[in-house]
Chimera marker file (.cmm) of the C-alpha trace (Angstrom):
<marker_set name="trace">
<marker id="1" x="10.022" y="4.658" z="295.876" r="1" g="1" b="0" radius="0.5"/>
<marker id="2" x="10.208" y="7.323" z="298.543" r="1" g="1" b="0" radius="0.5"/>
<marker id="3" x="13.593" y="8.556" z="299.735" r="1" g="1" b="0" radius="0.5"/>
<marker id="4" x="12.994" y="7.287" z="303.264" r="1" g="1" b="0" radius="0.5"/>
<marker id="5" x="12.198" y="3.794" z="301.982" r="1" g="1" b="0" radius="0.5"/>
<marker id="6" x="15.347" y="3.704" z="299.869" r="1" g="1" b="0" radius="0.5"/>
<marker id="7" x="17.416" y="4.976" z="302.796" r="1" g="1" b="0" radius="0.5"/>
<marker id="8" x="16.031" y="2.214" z="305.008" r="1" g="1" b="0" radius="0.5"/>
<marker id="9" x="16.841" y="-0.424" z="302.374" r="1" g="1" b="0" radius="0.5"/>
<marker id="10" x="20.476" y="0.690" z="302.425" r="1" g="1" b="0" radius="0.5"/>
<marker id="11" x="20.547" y="0.728" z="306.212" r="1" g="1" b="0" radius="0.5"/>
<marker id="12" x="19.063" y="-2.759" z="306.299" r="1" g="1" b="0" radius="0.5"/>
<marker id="13" x="21.813" y="-4.045" z="304.034" r="1" g="1" b="0" radius="0.5"/>
<marker id="14" x="24.433" y="-2.288" z="306.174" r="1" g="1" b="0" radius="0.5"/>
<marker id="15" x="23.043" y="-4.034" z="309.255" r="1" g="1" b="0" radius="0.5"/>
<marker id="16" x="23.129" y="-7.372" z="307.414" r="1" g="1" b="0" radius="0.5"/>
<marker id="17" x="26.756" y="-6.758" z="306.465" r="1" g="1" b="0" radius="0.5"/>
<marker id="18" x="27.612" y="-5.892" z="310.063" r="1" g="1" b="0" radius="0.5"/>
<marker id="19" x="26.147" y="-9.177" z="311.252" r="1" g="1" b="0" radius="0.5"/>
<marker id="20" x="28.117" y="-10.983" z="308.530" r="1" g="1" b="0" radius="0.5"/>
<marker id="21" x="31.266" y="-9.206" z="309.730" r="1" g="1" b="0" radius="0.5"/>
<marker id="22" x="30.629" y="-10.435" z="313.271" r="1" g="1" b="0" radius="0.5"/>
<marker id="23" x="30.388" y="-14.004" z="311.978" r="1" g="1" b="0" radius="0.5"/>
<marker id="24" x="33.649" y="-13.533" z="310.076" r="1" g="1" b="0" radius="0.5"/>
<marker id="25" x="35.328" y="-12.115" z="313.191" r="1" g="1" b="0" radius="0.5"/>
<marker id="26" x="34.204" y="-15.061" z="315.304" r="1" g="1" b="0" radius="0.5"/>
<marker id="27" x="35.534" y="-17.380" z="312.585" r="1" g="1" b="0" radius="0.5"/>
<marker id="28" x="38.900" y="-15.576" z="312.732" r="1" g="1" b="0" radius="0.5"/>
<marker id="29" x="38.524" y="-14.331" z="309.149" r="1" g="1" b="0" radius="0.5"/>
<marker id="30" x="39.871" y="-10.969" z="310.231" r="1" g="1" b="0" radius="0.5"/>
<marker id="31" x="40.699" y="-9.459" z="306.849" r="1" g="1" b="0" radius="0.5"/>
<marker id="32" x="37.264" y="-10.346" z="305.480" r="1" g="1" b="0" radius="0.5"/>
<marker id="33" x="35.653" y="-8.910" z="308.593" r="1" g="1" b="0" radius="0.5"/>
<marker id="34" x="37.483" y="-5.617" z="308.069" r="1" g="1" b="0" radius="0.5"/>
<marker id="35" x="36.399" y="-5.395" z="304.433" r="1" g="1" b="0" radius="0.5"/>
<marker id="36" x="32.764" y="-6.188" z="305.211" r="1" g="1" b="0" radius="0.5"/>
<marker id="37" x="32.822" y="-3.558" z="307.970" r="1" g="1" b="0" radius="0.5"/>
<marker id="38" x="33.936" y="-1.042" z="305.344" r="1" g="1" b="0" radius="0.5"/>
<marker id="39" x="31.030" y="-2.152" z="303.180" r="1" g="1" b="0" radius="0.5"/>
<marker id="40" x="28.601" y="-1.797" z="306.083" r="1" g="1" b="0" radius="0.5"/>
<marker id="41" x="29.806" y="1.737" z="306.763" r="1" g="1" b="0" radius="0.5"/>
<marker id="42" x="29.603" y="2.645" z="303.091" r="1" g="1" b="0" radius="0.5"/>
<marker id="43" x="26.038" y="1.373" z="302.735" r="1" g="1" b="0" radius="0.5"/>
<marker id="44" x="24.912" y="3.112" z="305.918" r="1" g="1" b="0" radius="0.5"/>
<marker id="45" x="26.425" y="6.401" z="304.745" r="1" g="1" b="0" radius="0.5"/>
<marker id="46" x="24.731" y="6.009" z="301.360" r="1" g="1" b="0" radius="0.5"/>
<marker id="47" x="21.434" y="5.584" z="303.193" r="1" g="1" b="0" radius="0.5"/>
<marker id="48" x="21.921" y="9.017" z="304.731" r="1" g="1" b="0" radius="0.5"/>
<marker id="49" x="22.541" y="10.545" z="301.330" r="1" g="1" b="0" radius="0.5"/>
<marker id="50" x="19.483" y="8.875" z="299.836" r="1" g="1" b="0" radius="0.5"/>
<marker id="51" x="17.432" y="10.351" z="302.668" r="1" g="1" b="0" radius="0.5"/>
<marker id="52" x="18.417" y="13.895" z="301.714" r="1" g="1" b="0" radius="0.5"/>
<marker id="53" x="18.210" y="13.297" z="297.936" r="1" g="1" b="0" radius="0.5"/>
<marker id="54" x="21.971" y="13.532" z="297.424" r="1" g="1" b="0" radius="0.5"/>
<marker id="55" x="23.791" y="11.345" z="294.947" r="1" g="1" b="0" radius="0.5"/>
<marker id="56" x="25.377" y="8.436" z="296.857" r="1" g="1" b="0" radius="0.5"/>
<marker id="57" x="28.219" y="7.726" z="294.438" r="1" g="1" b="0" radius="0.5"/>
<marker id="58" x="31.652" y="6.651" z="295.598" r="1" g="1" b="0" radius="0.5"/>
<marker id="59" x="33.085" y="4.108" z="297.986" r="1" g="1" b="0" radius="0.5"/>
<marker id="60" x="34.777" y="6.205" z="300.663" r="1" g="1" b="0" radius="0.5"/>
<marker id="61" x="32.846" y="6.068" z="303.921" r="1" g="1" b="0" radius="0.5"/>
<marker id="62" x="34.576" y="9.253" z="305.025" r="1" g="1" b="0" radius="0.5"/>
<marker id="63" x="33.708" y="11.174" z="301.869" r="1" g="1" b="0" radius="0.5"/>
<marker id="64" x="30.099" y="9.995" z="301.914" r="1" g="1" b="0" radius="0.5"/>
<marker id="65" x="29.692" y="11.041" z="305.560" r="1" g="1" b="0" radius="0.5"/>
<marker id="66" x="31.451" y="14.348" z="304.904" r="1" g="1" b="0" radius="0.5"/>
<marker id="67" x="29.038" y="15.094" z="302.049" r="1" g="1" b="0" radius="0.5"/>
<marker id="68" x="26.112" y="14.389" z="304.353" r="1" g="1" b="0" radius="0.5"/>
<marker id="69" x="27.620" y="16.534" z="307.115" r="1" g="1" b="0" radius="0.5"/>
<marker id="70" x="28.138" y="19.430" z="304.724" r="1" g="1" b="0" radius="0.5"/>
<marker id="71" x="24.613" y="19.214" z="303.311" r="1" g="1" b="0" radius="0.5"/>
<marker id="72" x="22.998" y="18.996" z="306.766" r="1" g="1" b="0" radius="0.5"/>
<marker id="73" x="25.467" y="21.264" z="308.586" r="1" g="1" b="0" radius="0.5"/>
<marker id="74" x="26.219" y="18.408" z="310.980" r="1" g="1" b="0" radius="0.5"/>
<marker id="75" x="29.400" y="18.008" z="312.992" r="1" g="1" b="0" radius="0.5"/>
<marker id="76" x="30.697" y="14.483" z="312.407" r="1" g="1" b="0" radius="0.5"/>
<marker id="77" x="34.221" y="15.072" z="313.695" r="1" g="1" b="0" radius="0.5"/>
<marker id="78" x="33.954" y="12.010" z="315.946" r="1" g="1" b="0" radius="0.5"/>
<marker id="79" x="32.877" y="9.668" z="313.142" r="1" g="1" b="0" radius="0.5"/>
<marker id="80" x="35.122" y="10.899" z="310.322" r="1" g="1" b="0" radius="0.5"/>
<marker id="81" x="38.374" y="9.388" z="311.683" r="1" g="1" b="0" radius="0.5"/>
<marker id="82" x="36.546" y="6.101" z="312.219" r="1" g="1" b="0" radius="0.5"/>
<marker id="83" x="35.261" y="6.252" z="308.652" r="1" g="1" b="0" radius="0.5"/>
<marker id="84" x="38.825" y="6.870" z="307.445" r="1" g="1" b="0" radius="0.5"/>
<marker id="85" x="39.945" y="3.759" z="309.294" r="1" g="1" b="0" radius="0.5"/>
<marker id="86" x="37.259" y="1.703" z="307.556" r="1" g="1" b="0" radius="0.5"/>
<marker id="87" x="38.316" y="3.127" z="304.184" r="1" g="1" b="0" radius="0.5"/>
<marker id="88" x="41.857" y="1.834" z="304.736" r="1" g="1" b="0" radius="0.5"/>
<marker id="89" x="40.528" y="-1.723" z="304.479" r="1" g="1" b="0" radius="0.5"/>
<marker id="90" x="38.717" y="-1.360" z="301.150" r="1" g="1" b="0" radius="0.5"/>
<marker id="91" x="41.590" y="-2.789" z="299.077" r="1" g="1" b="0" radius="0.5"/>
<marker id="92" x="44.352" y="-4.208" z="301.347" r="1" g="1" b="0" radius="0.5"/>
<marker id="93" x="41.960" y="-6.570" z="303.117" r="1" g="1" b="0" radius="0.5"/>
<marker id="94" x="41.333" y="-8.359" z="299.812" r="1" g="1" b="0" radius="0.5"/>
<marker id="95" x="44.318" y="-8.222" z="297.480" r="1" g="1" b="0" radius="0.5"/>
<marker id="96" x="47.770" y="-9.780" z="298.045" r="1" g="1" b="0" radius="0.5"/>
<marker id="97" x="49.484" y="-7.089" z="295.970" r="1" g="1" b="0" radius="0.5"/>
<marker id="98" x="48.084" y="-4.416" z="298.296" r="1" g="1" b="0" radius="0.5"/>
<marker id="99" x="50.255" y="-5.550" z="301.220" r="1" g="1" b="0" radius="0.5"/>
<marker id="100" x="54.086" y="-5.459" z="301.315" r="1" g="1" b="0" radius="0.5"/>
<marker id="101" x="54.487" y="-9.181" z="301.944" r="1" g="1" b="0" radius="0.5"/>
<marker id="102" x="52.384" y="-12.227" z="302.624" r="1" g="1" b="0" radius="0.5"/>
<marker id="103" x="48.659" y="-12.189" z="302.063" r="1" g="1" b="0" radius="0.5"/>
<marker id="104" x="45.833" y="-10.119" z="303.492" r="1" g="1" b="0" radius="0.5"/>
<marker id="105" x="44.672" y="-12.918" z="305.770" r="1" g="1" b="0" radius="0.5"/>
<marker id="106" x="48.189" y="-13.147" z="307.218" r="1" g="1" b="0" radius="0.5"/>
<marker id="107" x="48.383" y="-9.383" z="307.790" r="1" g="1" b="0" radius="0.5"/>
<marker id="108" x="45.141" y="-8.927" z="309.730" r="1" g="1" b="0" radius="0.5"/>
<marker id="109" x="44.583" y="-9.741" z="313.377" r="1" g="1" b="0" radius="0.5"/>
<marker id="110" x="41.876" y="-9.753" z="316.006" r="1" g="1" b="0" radius="0.5"/>
<marker id="111" x="42.670" y="-6.224" z="317.172" r="1" g="1" b="0" radius="0.5"/>
<marker id="112" x="42.120" y="-4.680" z="313.747" r="1" g="1" b="0" radius="0.5"/>
<marker id="113" x="39.046" y="-6.807" z="313.158" r="1" g="1" b="0" radius="0.5"/>
<marker id="114" x="37.497" y="-5.761" z="316.482" r="1" g="1" b="0" radius="0.5"/>
<marker id="115" x="38.266" y="-2.091" z="315.838" r="1" g="1" b="0" radius="0.5"/>
<marker id="116" x="36.558" y="-2.167" z="312.436" r="1" g="1" b="0" radius="0.5"/>
<marker id="117" x="33.525" y="-3.842" z="313.998" r="1" g="1" b="0" radius="0.5"/>
<marker id="118" x="33.341" y="-1.110" z="316.625" r="1" g="1" b="0" radius="0.5"/>
<marker id="119" x="33.649" y="1.683" z="314.060" r="1" g="1" b="0" radius="0.5"/>
<marker id="120" x="31.090" y="0.220" z="311.673" r="1" g="1" b="0" radius="0.5"/>
<marker id="121" x="28.703" y="-0.258" z="314.600" r="1" g="1" b="0" radius="0.5"/>
<marker id="122" x="29.037" y="3.397" z="315.638" r="1" g="1" b="0" radius="0.5"/>
<marker id="123" x="28.389" y="4.620" z="312.104" r="1" g="1" b="0" radius="0.5"/>
<marker id="124" x="25.346" y="2.393" z="311.708" r="1" g="1" b="0" radius="0.5"/>
<marker id="125" x="23.976" y="3.513" z="315.071" r="1" g="1" b="0" radius="0.5"/>
<marker id="126" x="24.390" y="7.148" z="313.984" r="1" g="1" b="0" radius="0.5"/>
<marker id="127" x="22.520" y="6.439" z="310.751" r="1" g="1" b="0" radius="0.5"/>
<marker id="128" x="19.751" y="4.600" z="312.610" r="1" g="1" b="0" radius="0.5"/>
<marker id="129" x="19.198" y="7.624" z="314.848" r="1" g="1" b="0" radius="0.5"/>
<marker id="130" x="19.042" y="9.987" z="311.876" r="1" g="1" b="0" radius="0.5"/>
<marker id="131" x="16.710" y="7.899" z="309.746" r="1" g="1" b="0" radius="0.5"/>
<marker id="132" x="14.063" y="7.634" z="312.457" r="1" g="1" b="0" radius="0.5"/>
<link id1="1" id2="2" r="1" g="1" b="0" radius="0.2"/>
<link id1="2" id2="3" r="1" g="1" b="0" radius="0.2"/>
<link id1="3" id2="4" r="1" g="1" b="0" radius="0.2"/>
<link id1="4" id2="5" r="1" g="1" b="0" radius="0.2"/>
<link id1="5" id2="6" r="1" g="1" b="0" radius="0.2"/>
<link id1="6" id2="7" r="1" g="1" b="0" radius="0.2"/>
<link id1="7" id2="8" r="1" g="1" b="0" radius="0.2"/>
<link id1="8" id2="9" r="1" g="1" b="0" radius="0.2"/>
<link id1="9" id2="10" r="1" g="1" b="0" radius="0.2"/>
<link id1="10" id2="11" r="1" g="1" b="0" radius="0.2"/>
<link id1="11" id2="12" r="1" g="1" b="0" radius="0.2"/>
<link id1="12" id2="13" r="1" g="1" b="0" radius="0.2"/>
<link id1="13" id2="14" r="1" g="1" b="0" radius="0.2"/>
<link id1="14" id2="15" r="1" g="1" b="0" radius="0.2"/>
<link id1="15" id2="16" r="1" g="1" b="0" radius="0.2"/>
<link id1="16" id2="17" r="1" g="1" b="0" radius="0.2"/>
<link id1="17" id2="18" r="1" g="1" b="0" radius="0.2"/>
<link id1="18" id2="19" r="1" g="1" b="0" radius="0.2"/>
<link id1="19" id2="20" r="1" g="1" b="0" radius="0.2"/>
<link id1="20" id2="21" r="1" g="1" b="0" radius="0.2"/>
<link id1="21" id2="22" r="1" g="1" b="0" radius="0.2"/>
<link id1="22" id2="23" r="1" g="1" b="0" radius="0.2"/>
<link id1="23" id2="24" r="1" g="1" b="0" radius="0.2"/>
<link id1="24" id2="25" r="1" g="1" b="0" radius="0.2"/>
<link id1="25" id2="26" r="1" g="1" b="0" radius="0.2"/>
<link id1="26" id2="27" r="1" g="1" b="0" radius="0.2"/>
<link id1="27" id2="28" r="1" g="1" b="0" radius="0.2"/>
<link id1="28" id2="29" r="1" g="1" b="0" radius="0.2"/>
<link id1="29" id2="30" r="1" g="1" b="0" radius="0.2"/>
<link id1="30" id2="31" r="1" g="1" b="0" radius="0.2"/>
<link id1="31" id2="32" r="1" g="1" b="0" radius="0.2"/>
<link id1="32" id2="33" r="1" g="1" b="0" radius="0.2"/>
<link id1="33" id2="34" r="1" g="1" b="0" radius="0.2"/>
<link id1="34" id2="35" r="1" g="1" b="0" radius="0.2"/>
<link id1="35" id2="36" r="1" g="1" b="0" radius="0.2"/>
<link id1="36" id2="37" r="1" g="1" b="0" radius="0.2"/>
<link id1="37" id2="38" r="1" g="1" b="0" radius="0.2"/>
<link id1="38" id2="39" r="1" g="1" b="0" radius="0.2"/>
<link id1="39" id2="40" r="1" g="1" b="0" radius="0.2"/>
<link id1="40" id2="41" r="1" g="1" b="0" radius="0.2"/>
<link id1="41" id2="42" r="1" g="1" b="0" radius="0.2"/>
<link id1="42" id2="43" r="1" g="1" b="0" radius="0.2"/>
<link id1="43" id2="44" r="1" g="1" b="0" radius="0.2"/>
<link id1="44" id2="45" r="1" g="1" b="0" radius="0.2"/>
<link id1="45" id2="46" r="1" g="1" b="0" radius="0.2"/>
<link id1="46" id2="47" r="1" g="1" b="0" radius="0.2"/>
<link id1="47" id2="48" r="1" g="1" b="0" radius="0.2"/>
<link id1="48" id2="49" r="1" g="1" b="0" radius="0.2"/>
<link id1="49" id2="50" r="1" g="1" b="0" radius="0.2"/>
<link id1="50" id2="51" r="1" g="1" b="0" radius="0.2"/>
<link id1="51" id2="52" r="1" g="1" b="0" radius="0.2"/>
<link id1="52" id2="53" r="1" g="1" b="0" radius="0.2"/>
<link id1="53" id2="54" r="1" g="1" b="0" radius="0.2"/>
<link id1="54" id2="55" r="1" g="1" b="0" radius="0.2"/>
<link id1="55" id2="56" r="1" g="1" b="0" radius="0.2"/>
<link id1="56" id2="57" r="1" g="1" b="0" radius="0.2"/>
<link id1="57" id2="58" r="1" g="1" b="0" radius="0.2"/>
<link id1="58" id2="59" r="1" g="1" b="0" radius="0.2"/>
<link id1="59" id2="60" r="1" g="1" b="0" radius="0.2"/>
<link id1="60" id2="61" r="1" g="1" b="0" radius="0.2"/>
<link id1="61" id2="62" r="1" g="1" b="0" radius="0.2"/>
<link id1="62" id2="63" r="1" g="1" b="0" radius="0.2"/>
<link id1="63" id2="64" r="1" g="1" b="0" radius="0.2"/>
<link id1="64" id2="65" r="1" g="1" b="0" radius="0.2"/>
<link id1="65" id2="66" r="1" g="1" b="0" radius="0.2"/>
<link id1="66" id2="67" r="1" g="1" b="0" radius="0.2"/>
<link id1="67" id2="68" r="1" g="1" b="0" radius="0.2"/>
<link id1="68" id2="69" r="1" g="1" b="0" radius="0.2"/>
<link id1="69" id2="70" r="1" g="1" b="0" radius="0.2"/>
<link id1="70" id2="71" r="1" g="1" b="0" radius="0.2"/>
<link id1="71" id2="72" r="1" g="1" b="0" radius="0.2"/>
<link id1="72" id2="73" r="1" g="1" b="0" radius="0.2"/>
<link id1="73" id2="74" r="1" g="1" b="0" radius="0.2"/>
<link id1="74" id2="75" r="1" g="1" b="0" radius="0.2"/>
<link id1="75" id2="76" r="1" g="1" b="0" radius="0.2"/>
<link id1="76" id2="77" r="1" g="1" b="0" radius="0.2"/>
<link id1="77" id2="78" r="1" g="1" b="0" radius="0.2"/>
<link id1="78" id2="79" r="1" g="1" b="0" radius="0.2"/>
<link id1="79" id2="80" r="1" g="1" b="0" radius="0.2"/>
<link id1="80" id2="81" r="1" g="1" b="0" radius="0.2"/>
<link id1="81" id2="82" r="1" g="1" b="0" radius="0.2"/>
<link id1="82" id2="83" r="1" g="1" b="0" radius="0.2"/>
<link id1="83" id2="84" r="1" g="1" b="0" radius="0.2"/>
<link id1="84" id2="85" r="1" g="1" b="0" radius="0.2"/>
<link id1="85" id2="86" r="1" g="1" b="0" radius="0.2"/>
<link id1="86" id2="87" r="1" g="1" b="0" radius="0.2"/>
<link id1="87" id2="88" r="1" g="1" b="0" radius="0.2"/>
<link id1="88" id2="89" r="1" g="1" b="0" radius="0.2"/>
<link id1="89" id2="90" r="1" g="1" b="0" radius="0.2"/>
<link id1="90" id2="91" r="1" g="1" b="0" radius="0.2"/>
<link id1="91" id2="92" r="1" g="1" b="0" radius="0.2"/>
<link id1="92" id2="93" r="1" g="1" b="0" radius="0.2"/>
<link id1="93" id2="94" r="1" g="1" b="0" radius="0.2"/>
<link id1="94" id2="95" r="1" g="1" b="0" radius="0.2"/>
<link id1="95" id2="96" r="1" g="1" b="0" radius="0.2"/>
<link id1="96" id2="97" r="1" g="1" b="0" radius="0.2"/>
<link id1="97" id2="98" r="1" g="1" b="0" radius="0.2"/>
<link id1="98" id2="99" r="1" g="1" b="0" radius="0.2"/>
<link id1="99" id2="100" r="1" g="1" b="0" radius="0.2"/>
<link id1="100" id2="101" r="1" g="1" b="0" radius="0.2"/>
<link id1="101" id2="102" r="1" g="1" b="0" radius="0.2"/>
<link id1="102" id2="103" r="1" g="1" b="0" radius="0.2"/>
<link id1="103" id2="104" r="1" g="1" b="0" radius="0.2"/>
<link id1="104" id2="105" r="1" g="1" b="0" radius="0.2"/>
<link id1="105" id2="106" r="1" g="1" b="0" radius="0.2"/>
<link id1="106" id2="107" r="1" g="1" b="0" radius="0.2"/>
<link id1="107" id2="108" r="1" g="1" b="0" radius="0.2"/>
<link id1="108" id2="109" r="1" g="1" b="0" radius="0.2"/>
<link id1="109" id2="110" r="1" g="1" b="0" radius="0.2"/>
<link id1="110" id2="111" r="1" g="1" b="0" radius="0.2"/>
<link id1="111" id2="112" r="1" g="1" b="0" radius="0.2"/>
<link id1="112" id2="113" r="1" g="1" b="0" radius="0.2"/>
<link id1="113" id2="114" r="1" g="1" b="0" radius="0.2"/>
<link id1="114" id2="115" r="1" g="1" b="0" radius="0.2"/>
<link id1="115" id2="116" r="1" g="1" b="0" radius="0.2"/>
<link id1="116" id2="117" r="1" g="1" b="0" radius="0.2"/>
<link id1="117" id2="118" r="1" g="1" b="0" radius="0.2"/>
<link id1="118" id2="119" r="1" g="1" b="0" radius="0.2"/>
<link id1="119" id2="120" r="1" g="1" b="0" radius="0.2"/>
<link id1="120" id2="121" r="1" g="1" b="0" radius="0.2"/>
<link id1="121" id2="122" r="1" g="1" b="0" radius="0.2"/>
<link id1="122" id2="123" r="1" g="1" b="0" radius="0.2"/>
<link id1="123" id2="124" r="1" g="1" b="0" radius="0.2"/>
<link id1="124" id2="125" r="1" g="1" b="0" radius="0.2"/>
<link id1="125" id2="126" r="1" g="1" b="0" radius="0.2"/>
<link id1="126" id2="127" r="1" g="1" b="0" radius="0.2"/>
<link id1="127" id2="128" r="1" g="1" b="0" radius="0.2"/>
<link id1="128" id2="129" r="1" g="1" b="0" radius="0.2"/>
<link id1="129" id2="130" r="1" g="1" b="0" radius="0.2"/>
<link id1="130" id2="131" r="1" g="1" b="0" radius="0.2"/>
<link id1="131" id2="132" r="1" g="1" b="0" radius="0.2"/>
</marker_set>
């Protein structure tokens, strides 16, 4: 399979995840929305790395984007803080022992959910532009 085809497969799955996250947000499943947004960002970033024949290992959206930026000499200073925000929801959005009290679904709200949707959307849009 060509690199561009594999990159597009990852982007397609990222877009699917983003749509799933929107459904979760509308259903007020805010913690799940935040986690799926992280997954969408991760898959989109991995698509970029596949495109340039870099190894897409790891789960940090920020680190994956930073590796792409370094390889391509791109300035992603606007996206990196947004990627860091998505990374913060990789574990706490899912596991009760990752939050100080209560459960993840009790600790997430509409504001956080909306912000993760916005950030994942921006990352996916960036990837779309660079895979065309």
